[in-house]
C-alpha positions, 0 to 999 in steps of 0.5 A: 477464497481460501479453498483454492489456496494449496500451499503457503509459507510465512515468516515472523519477525517480532520487534527487538529480535536479533538475527542470532536468536533461534528462529523457533523461539521468536514466535509460538504458533500454539493456541492462536486464532487466525484470520485466513487468507481470502482474496478481496477480503483480507485487506486492511479494514477486515484485518483490523476488525478481526484483531479488534474482535480477538484474532491473534494473527491476520492474513492479507489477501494473496499478492503475486510476487511478480507484481510485488517485486515492482512495488515501491515502499511509501510512507503515507503520512496522511493515512499513517500507513505504509503502502506498497505502490505499483508502477501504475500507482495502485496501492497493492498492499497497505498496513499500519502500526495497529496490526504490527507483529500480527499481520501475515503477508501472503504471496503467490510464487513458484520461484525461490529467488523471486519469493526471497526478493519480495520477502526482503522488500516487505519484511523490513516492517512486517511481523509476519510474511507469508509467501503463498504458492497456489496457482496452477498457472506458472507452476504454482499451487496444485502444480507444486503439490505434485512437485515437492522438490520445488516446495522444498527449494522455495521454503529452504531459500526463505528459511536461509535467506531471512531472519524470520521463522517461516511457516507454510499452508497446504491442502491435503493430498488424495491419501493420508500417506501422501499427505503425511509424507509431504508434511514431513519433507516440509518440516525438514526445510526448517519451517516453524509451523504448518497450516492444513486445510482439511480438504483435497484440491478437488473438494469445495466448501460443501464437502466435509472437512477431513479432521482425521487428516489434520490430526494425522499431520499433527501426530506426524510432525513436531512443529505446531499445526494450524487447522483450517476448513471448518467454517461451514459445518463445524464452526458457527460460533466462538465456542465451536472454534475450540471444538474444531481444534480438538477434533483436528488435534491441532495447535491453533485454528484459522477461519475464513468464511465464518470470519468473512460473514461476521468477523466478531466470531473471534470474540470470546464474549460472543458475536455482535450483530452483523449490522454492528460489524458492518458499521465497524468495518465501514469506519475502518474502510473510510479511515484508511481510504480503502478502495470503494469496490473492495469495501462494497465486496466485503459488505456484500459478503456480510449481507449474505441473503440480504444482498437483494434487499433494498439496502443491498441494491443501494449498496450495489449502486454505490461507487465511492466510500462516500456513497456507501456511508450514505447508504448506511447513514454514516455521512457524519462519520465520513465528513468527520474523517475527511476534516481530520485528514485535511487538517493532518495534511495542513499540519504536515505542510506547515511542519517547521521541524522538517530538515530542509537540507538538500539530499541526493536521491539517485541522480535527483537533488531533493529537498522538502519544500512547498510553494506558498503563493502568498510569499511571492509578489503576484506576478513573480514566481520561482519558475521565472527566476530559474528561467532567467538564471538559466538564460543568463548562464546560457543554459537550455530552459528548465524542463519539468516532468510532473507525475500524479499519484492516485491515492490523493491525486497530489502532484510532484514535479522534477526539473532538469537544469543543465545536467542536474535534476531537482525535486521537492519531496513534498507533494502539491495540490496542483501541477503548477504548484509542484513545478514551482516547488521543484524550481525552489529546490533548484534555486536554493541548491544553486544559491540563486534568489527565488523572488520571495517578498522581502528578499534582497533584489538580485536584479535577475528579473525585476531590474533586468533590462531587455530589448523588446526585439529579443523577446516579449512579455510572458503570458499566464499559463492559460494564455499560452500559444502552443506553437514552437516559435511562440514558446521562447519568450523573454521577459520585457521591460514591462516586467520591471513594473511588477504591480502592473502585470495581470495576476498569474501563478506562472510566467510561462508553461514549461516545455515538459511532457507533463506525464500524469500517472493515474 
């Protein structure tokens, strides 16, 4: 949880702001209520719920720079989110427009340039960015508190390298003098605010929060100070938040455990029951396809002493968000969301306004096309046409490489023809369909017929004569013999009699290594 977080920095970029504007004028950190950074808690459902209940700013869970710098930014049109996806296809960070201008991205780092690289990766669309230095390993966190020069280097690099204001978060040092000295050095780097957890690194939640330290920091610097660490002893209701702020002499307040137990503590009209908050949390978890184990973890924190109850035990046994909805009697909502997302997928697939012009993505020609089986005769596919065209041009047979993404288990294929590669930007429901879509992109780019119903006969497949000694009828995918000498098959004269061939999506299996990412 946040009690182990020792040093943070944050960057804010409101919409419409220009690089020439004063950074200090871009965001006021005064009189704000914030959801503190918490490992496994600060994912999208909890952040959205905190905002609904009245939080002004929400922090995501800590993410390590080494992992984030490898991520790819992906627009998830089905969930209407922006995802940062790791090479192993795990979604490391997910956000949506609902938290625009209010979300803080937090990362663990001990390297100025790597921190800047991640900042530039995620700050395109995020309002707040928080590089977070906390871990003793790798020179992070406690190690950095003993190395103020590195703290200055990281913060200065971020302040100079991005157009967004930077803030940071620390724990207090053993003496008041050391703490004040450190925050004065931090202020000189140009940060716009500083959050102070009023406990030392060796102290835990059961230890009292040192409001006097936070107050001394607030008096020593001119930038806003955000007080943190009062959840257990000082903040038990919404009214207590202001009392904590006044006791610490701070500009704003950041809550962790109090919000984790019941995020409606941010509500000025009074908290709702934990059961109501859990139901609202589950709705966001289902709507945004949150990882089931993360959903379960957060719900267990909210259950607290009820975690060993009958409901708590059923929750522990749940393996999916659907199982969790079953436990809480929310299957009707779960099915409704599933149906809505399926309809959204279908609408996206049939969108007639998509620009189908070929686009070069690196060394791959891409085009947003989808394989619609009903548009082709039962025994004819684009892969067959591409294979025959390659043979006619005396090229090696097309090679397909297919990947599968974890978030919806959809497939995407790239086909290599000659010295060029082709891929559809749309993901398909099966590996076969993904390969057919890639073949379509290749054929359309090359200006070669693809075999659609009503298409002018090209003579490429249907009327092409082949001597039986040069090949044999290609079999459907499920009848292929994997032996190498059996893989080089040719379409025979029987293919001319299209109506007589057994039904099958593919004329033959590709020779690709069907690499699957899980």
